[in-house]
Structures are given as C-alpha cells and as structure tokens.
C-alpha positions as CSV (number, residue, x, y, z in Angstrom):
1,M,29.6,-38.2,19.4
2,T,33.0,-39.7,19.5
3,Q,35.2,-38.5,16.7
4,S,36.8,-40.9,14.3
5,N,40.2,-41.9,15.4
6,P,42.9,-41.8,12.7
7,T,45.0,-44.5,14.5
8,L,42.4,-47.2,14.0
9,R,43.9,-50.5,12.7
10,G,41.2,-50.9,10.0
11,R,37.5,-51.2,9.6
12,V,34.7,-53.0,11.4
13,M,32.2,-55.1,9.5
14,I,28.8,-55.6,11.1
15,Y,27.3,-58.9,9.8
16,G,23.5,-59.1,10.3
17,A,23.2,-55.3,10.3
18,S,19.7,-55.4,8.9
19,G,18.3,-57.2,11.9
20,Y,16.5,-55.6,14.9
21,T,19.6,-55.4,17.1
22,G,22.0,-55.2,14.1
23,R,20.4,-51.9,13.0
24,M,20.8,-50.4,16.4
25,V,24.4,-51.6,16.6
26,A,25.2,-49.9,13.2
27,R,23.7,-46.6,14.4
28,A,25.6,-46.8,17.7
29,A,28.8,-47.5,15.7
30,V,28.3,-44.4,13.6
31,M,27.6,-42.3,16.7
32,R,31.0,-43.4,18.0
33,G,32.7,-42.1,14.8
34,L,33.1,-45.4,13.1
35,H,32.2,-46.1,9.4
36,P,31.4,-49.8,9.5
37,V,30.8,-52.0,6.5
38,L,27.2,-53.2,6.7
39,A,26.9,-56.9,5.7
40,G,24.2,-59.5,5.6
41,R,21.9,-61.6,3.4
42,D,19.0,-59.2,2.8
43,L,19.9,-56.6,0.1
44,T,16.7,-54.5,0.3
45,R,16.8,-54.0,4.1
46,L,20.6,-53.5,4.2
47,D,20.5,-50.9,1.4
48,A,17.8,-48.9,3.2
49,L,20.0,-48.7,6.4
50,A,23.1,-48.0,4.3
51,G,21.3,-45.1,2.6
52,E,20.3,-43.7,6.0
53,L,23.8,-43.9,7.4
54,G,25.9,-43.3,4.2
55,L,27.7,-46.6,4.6
56,E,29.1,-49.4,2.3
57,T,27.2,-52.7,2.0
58,R,28.4,-56.2,1.2
59,I,26.0,-59.1,0.6
60,F,27.1,-62.7,1.2
61,Q,26.2,-65.9,2.9
62,P,28.3,-67.1,5.9
63,D,29.4,-70.2,4.1
64,D,30.5,-68.4,0.9
65,D,34.2,-68.0,0.1
66,L,34.7,-64.9,2.3
67,R,38.2,-63.8,1.4
68,Q,37.0,-61.0,-1.0
69,S,34.0,-60.1,1.2
70,L,36.2,-59.5,4.2
71,S,38.9,-57.6,2.4
72,G,39.9,-54.4,4.2
73,V,38.2,-55.4,7.4
74,A,40.1,-55.7,10.8
75,V,37.1,-56.6,13.1
76,L,34.1,-58.8,12.2
77,L,31.1,-58.1,14.5
78,N,28.5,-60.8,14.1
79,C,24.9,-59.8,14.9
80,A,23.2,-62.5,12.9
81,G,21.4,-65.1,14.9
82,P,20.6,-67.8,15.5
83,F,24.3,-68.0,15.9
84,I,24.4,-71.7,15.5
85,R,24.1,-71.0,11.8
86,T,26.5,-68.1,11.4
87,A,29.2,-68.3,14.1
88,E,31.3,-71.2,12.9
89,P,31.8,-70.2,9.3
90,L,32.4,-66.6,10.3
91,M,34.9,-67.5,13.1
92,Q,36.7,-69.8,10.6
93,A,36.8,-67.1,8.0
94,A,38.1,-64.6,10.6
95,I,40.9,-66.9,11.5
96,A,41.8,-67.6,7.9
97,C,41.7,-63.9,7.0
98,G,43.5,-62.7,10.2
99,L,40.8,-60.5,11.6
100,D,39.3,-60.3,15.1
101,Y,35.8,-61.8,15.7
102,L,33.2,-60.4,18.1
103,D,29.5,-61.3,18.4
104,I,26.4,-60.6,20.6
105,S,25.4,-64.2,21.0
106,A,23.8,-65.6,24.2
107,E,23.9,-69.2,22.8
108,I,26.4,-71.3,24.8
109,G,27.2,-73.3,21.6
110,T,28.9,-70.2,20.3
111,Y,31.2,-69.9,23.3
112,R,32.1,-73.6,23.3
113,L,32.9,-73.2,19.6
114,A,35.1,-70.2,20.2
115,D,36.8,-72.1,23.1
116,S,37.6,-75.0,20.8
117,L,39.0,-72.7,18.1
118,A,41.1,-70.7,20.5
119,P,44.4,-72.5,19.7
120,A,44.0,-72.0,16.0
121,A,43.0,-68.3,16.6
122,A,46.0,-67.7,18.9
123,Q,48.4,-69.2,16.3
124,A,46.9,-66.9,13.7
125,G,47.1,-63.8,16.0
126,V,43.3,-63.6,16.0
127,M,41.0,-62.8,18.9
128,L,37.7,-64.6,19.4
129,M,35.4,-62.6,21.8
130,P,31.8,-63.8,21.7
131,G,29.4,-62.0,24.0
132,V,30.0,-58.2,23.6
133,G,26.3,-57.5,24.4
134,W,24.0,-57.8,27.4
135,D,25.2,-61.3,27.7
136,V,28.0,-61.4,28.8
137,V,29.4,-57.9,29.3
138,P,27.6,-57.0,32.6
139,T,27.9,-60.5,34.2
140,D,31.6,-60.7,33.1
141,A,32.3,-57.4,34.8
142,L,30.5,-58.4,38.0
143,V,32.2,-61.8,38.1
144,A,35.6,-60.0,37.7
145,R,34.8,-57.6,40.6
146,L,33.7,-60.4,43.0
147,A,36.5,-62.8,42.0
148,A,39.0,-60.1,42.9
149,R,37.4,-59.8,46.3
150,S,37.3,-63.5,47.0
151,G,40.9,-64.3,46.2
152,K,40.3,-67.9,45.0
153,P,36.8,-68.5,43.8
154,L,35.6,-72.1,44.0
155,H,31.9,-71.7,43.1
156,I,30.2,-69.1,41.0
157,R,26.4,-68.8,40.6
158,I,25.1,-66.3,38.0
159,A,21.4,-65.3,37.6
160,L,19.9,-63.2,34.8
161,E,16.5,-61.5,34.8
162,V,14.9,-61.5,31.4
163,A,12.2,-58.8,31.6
164,G,10.1,-57.3,28.9
165,G,9.5,-58.5,25.4
166,M,12.0,-60.5,23.3
167,S,13.0,-59.8,19.7
168,R,12.2,-62.4,17.1
169,G,15.9,-63.3,16.7
170,S,16.4,-63.6,20.5
171,A,13.4,-66.0,20.7
172,F,14.9,-68.2,18.1
173,S,18.3,-68.1,19.9
174,A,16.6,-69.0,23.2
175,G,15.4,-72.1,21.5
176,E,19.0,-73.0,20.6
177,I,20.1,-72.4,24.2
178,A,17.4,-74.7,25.5
179,A,18.4,-77.3,22.9
180,E,21.9,-77.5,24.4
181,G,20.3,-79.0,27.5
182,L,21.1,-78.0,31.1
183,L,24.8,-77.7,31.7
184,E,27.0,-76.6,34.6
185,R,30.7,-76.5,35.1
186,R,31.8,-79.0,37.7
187,D,35.4,-79.5,38.7
188,G,36.5,-77.6,35.6
189,R,34.4,-79.6,33.1
190,L,31.1,-78.8,31.4
191,I,28.7,-81.6,32.2
192,N,25.0,-82.2,32.0
193,K,23.3,-80.7,35.1
194,A,21.9,-83.4,37.3
195,D,19.9,-81.1,39.5
196,A,17.3,-78.9,37.7
197,A,15.8,-77.4,40.8
198,P,15.1,-73.7,40.9
199,R,17.0,-71.4,43.2
200,A,16.1,-68.0,44.7
201,F,18.0,-64.8,43.8
202,D,17.3,-61.2,44.8
203,F,17.5,-58.7,41.9
204,G,16.8,-55.8,44.2
205,E,13.1,-56.2,45.0
206,G,13.1,-59.5,47.0
207,A,14.0,-63.0,46.2
208,V,12.4,-64.6,43.2
209,S,12.6,-68.1,41.8
210,C,15.2,-68.7,39.0
211,L,15.5,-71.7,36.7
212,P,18.8,-73.3,35.6
213,L,19.7,-72.6,32.0
214,S,22.9,-72.8,30.0
215,F,24.4,-69.4,29.0
216,G,27.9,-68.4,27.7
217,D,29.1,-67.4,31.2
218,L,29.7,-71.1,31.8
219,V,32.7,-70.6,29.4
220,T,33.6,-66.9,30.0
221,A,33.6,-67.0,33.8
222,W,35.8,-70.1,33.6
223,H,38.3,-68.3,31.4
224,L,38.1,-65.1,33.5
225,T,38.6,-66.7,37.0
226,G,39.5,-70.4,36.7
227,A,36.6,-71.2,39.2
228,P,36.0,-74.9,38.8
229,N,32.3,-74.8,39.6
230,I,29.9,-72.5,37.8
231,K,26.1,-72.6,37.5
232,M,23.7,-70.4,35.6
233,Y,20.1,-69.4,36.3
234,V,17.4,-67.2,34.7
235,H,14.3,-65.5,36.0
236,V,11.7,-65.0,33.2
237,P,8.5,-63.1,34.5
238,D,5.2,-64.4,33.3
239,G,4.6,-63.4,29.7
240,A,8.2,-62.4,28.9
241,F,9.0,-65.5,26.9
242,P,6.9,-65.7,23.7
243,T,5.1,-68.9,22.6
244,G,3.4,-70.0,19.4
245,D,4.8,-69.2,15.9
246,L,8.0,-67.3,16.6
247,S,8.3,-66.2,13.0
248,A,5.1,-64.2,13.5
249,L,6.7,-62.1,16.2
250,P,7.5,-58.4,15.6
251,D,11.1,-57.5,15.2
252,G,11.5,-56.6,18.8
253,P,10.2,-54.5,21.7
254,S,9.4,-50.8,21.2
255,E,11.5,-48.0,22.7
256,E,8.8,-47.5,25.4
257,E,8.8,-51.2,26.3
258,R,12.6,-51.3,26.5
259,R,12.6,-48.2,28.7
260,A,10.1,-49.8,31.1
261,H,12.3,-52.9,31.6
262,P,15.9,-52.4,32.8
263,A,18.2,-55.3,32.9
264,R,19.6,-56.9,36.1
265,A,21.8,-59.8,37.1
266,V,23.1,-61.3,40.3
267,V,26.4,-63.1,41.0
268,E,27.4,-65.1,44.0
269,V,31.0,-66.2,44.4
270,T,32.1,-68.7,47.1
271,D,35.8,-68.6,48.1
272,A,38.1,-71.3,49.4
273,E,37.1,-70.4,53.0
274,G,33.4,-70.8,52.3
275,R,32.7,-67.1,52.3
276,V,30.0,-65.9,49.9
277,H,30.5,-62.7,48.0
278,T,27.4,-61.3,46.3
279,G,26.8,-58.5,43.9
280,R,24.2,-57.1,41.6
281,I,24.5,-55.2,38.3
282,E,21.7,-53.0,36.9
283,T,21.6,-51.4,33.6
284,V,19.4,-50.3,30.7
285,N,17.3,-52.8,28.8
286,G,19.5,-55.4,27.1
287,Y,18.4,-54.3,23.7
288,D,19.6,-50.8,24.5
289,F,22.8,-52.0,26.3
290,T,24.0,-54.3,23.5
291,P,24.4,-51.7,20.7
292,L,26.3,-49.4,23.1
293,S,28.6,-52.2,24.4
294,A,29.1,-53.9,21.0
295,S,30.1,-50.7,19.3
296,A,32.3,-49.7,22.2
297,A,34.0,-53.1,22.0
298,A,34.6,-52.8,18.3
299,L,36.1,-49.3,18.7
300,R,38.5,-50.5,21.4
301,V,39.6,-53.5,19.4
302,L,40.3,-51.3,16.4
303,N,42.3,-49.1,18.7
304,G,44.5,-52.1,19.6
305,A,42.8,-53.6,22.8
306,R,43.0,-57.3,21.9
307,A,44.3,-60.6,23.0
308,P,44.7,-63.4,20.5
309,G,42.8,-66.6,21.3
310,F,39.6,-66.8,23.3
311,A,39.0,-63.6,25.4
312,T,36.3,-62.1,27.5
313,P,35.3,-58.4,27.6
314,S,36.7,-57.9,31.1
315,Q,40.0,-59.6,30.3
316,V,40.7,-57.2,27.5
317,F,38.8,-54.0,28.4
318,G,39.0,-54.2,32.2
319,P,36.3,-54.9,34.8
320,G,35.0,-51.3,34.4
321,F,33.9,-51.8,30.8
322,A,30.2,-52.5,31.6
323,E,30.0,-49.3,33.7
324,F,31.2,-47.3,30.7
325,I,27.7,-47.8,29.4
326,P,25.4,-45.0,30.7
327,G,22.8,-46.2,33.2
328,T,24.9,-49.1,34.5
329,R,25.8,-49.5,38.2
330,I,27.3,-52.4,40.2
331,I,26.1,-52.9,43.8
332,L,28.4,-54.9,46.0
C-alpha cells in the first residue's frame, strides 16, 4: 500500500463511484493511500461503499450547480458512463472551478469534446485528460514508444482486442461509440471513414480479422505524435459483445472471467521513409487495469504532474506509465 503523501495539492473526487468500475477505482485509490470523495447519483449504493472504505460521499447530478459539490477538490475523476451524458457538464464544471478532469471513457465523443474545450481549459490552468483507463493508457504508451523509433510518423494503425465479457456500462458506451460512425484521421482531420473493410492484426497468436471502429486514440495519438493519418480497429471474439436488453446485463464480468481474458493491443507506425514499426502491448484484463491506472493517474496529478489544456497520459506521465501497472509488457 502506498502511504498518503502530505504534499498532495488537494483531494480527488470519483464521480460514478457506485458503478461496477467506479467501485474498483475507489478501492484502488484507497490502496494507494488516497482518501477520495465518493460522488454520484445513487445514495444507497454510494453509502454502502463509503461505509466499507470510511470515505465522504456527495450526491449530485452532473448538470446541477456544482460549485459547492466540488469544493475542496483538486482532481475530478469521472467514472460515470455513458460519458455522453456526464462528460460535458463535468468538464465545464472543472474548468469553472479550476480543477483537473480525468475520466475512463472509451467514447470518442468525450475526446473530441475535451479537444474542443482545450483552449478554455488552458486559459483556466486546468488539465483535461480523458482516457486514464484501459483505453487509452496502454495504446498511448505503445504509440509513444513506436513514434520515438520512427522519427516522423505519417500513418498510425491501432487495433484493440476486446476479449471476455463486458460490463453493463461498457455495453452502453459501446453503443455510443458505434453511434459516432466510422471515423479516421486523414491529413490531420477527422473524417468519415470511406473504407470499412476489415484488416488483419496479430495479437500474439496469429493474425485475426479486425473491424474499423472509432476510439479516443484518433484524438490522443494525434496530440501525442502529430501523425496526420490514424486508423482504429477492434477484434471482438464471438460472444464477447452482448446483445438483447443491455439493461438486463450483470454489473460486469467476475474476477475469474477477468483473469481468463488478458487485454492486448497492436500498433503499427509508418514513417516518412515507408518503414513500418510494429509493437504489441499485453496487460491484465481491462477491468483490472483501469482501476490501477486511473488511481495512479489521480495520485500523480495530485502530486503535480499536469499540463493545462488537453493532455494524454504519456505526455504527462511518460511513455512508461502503462508498464507501471503490474502484469503489463510491451513487445517491440
């Protein structure tokens, strides 16, 4: 357990702490010596977790007047998806109140929003860092390593493997990602993807077919490297994506299910000479990775690791941040 650091700038608030992933993030934060404020909309579930961890709770809606609710907070960590409903009011409140914003969203709309709010955030001295979980911490780290090798990256292709069951919240967020349509970054601009053909990537056990999909890396990899052309893909094994009534799904996969399905991603970077640099990152299941990385990110920001405006994890914490999480390795 990491001991509480007396030099911390303030406190972290975890919004959505009563959700499947939010509960794990809260427990991981306590294990790191933090004493977060637990916040959300469900008083009963939040009080039960607060009683277990001995923490303060605050109940509010994202579109409330949040000045009082956010008092005494230096970092707001949003774990409440779908993020299309929570990210904008919480980012706006963070900018107005002068506190840094983190989240664990995979929804590209969240990243585009943070990108659009970056000038206002920078002027207010506030950092907006969406994606301090499985997406995008591992891919951001791998992109940073390969971009450093390539010198001047022109094309980046990123593929994620989604293995094992999804949480109910992630299933709803996946719907929001699909609703954004197929996007790619071409010549520096986000555009609708004309070619929806699958592409093969090798996650370590032979090439498998991956479908194009729009994730936050289309924004973060651009900020990190300036590469003008970026495409995203995903491999979803049969049965991994739930169908039917998503509200009837359980909270999320069991510990045994998570242990059986580690997370993997592949990145290909093409440089100005046409050379292709490829790497793979392997780590624990995304639902185990996210609490560890999100709590570690919050602690580092409280300790002063921050950059006002839009920022990616590797920009602020360094390309080795993902490997700080036990069970993570990069293969180049």
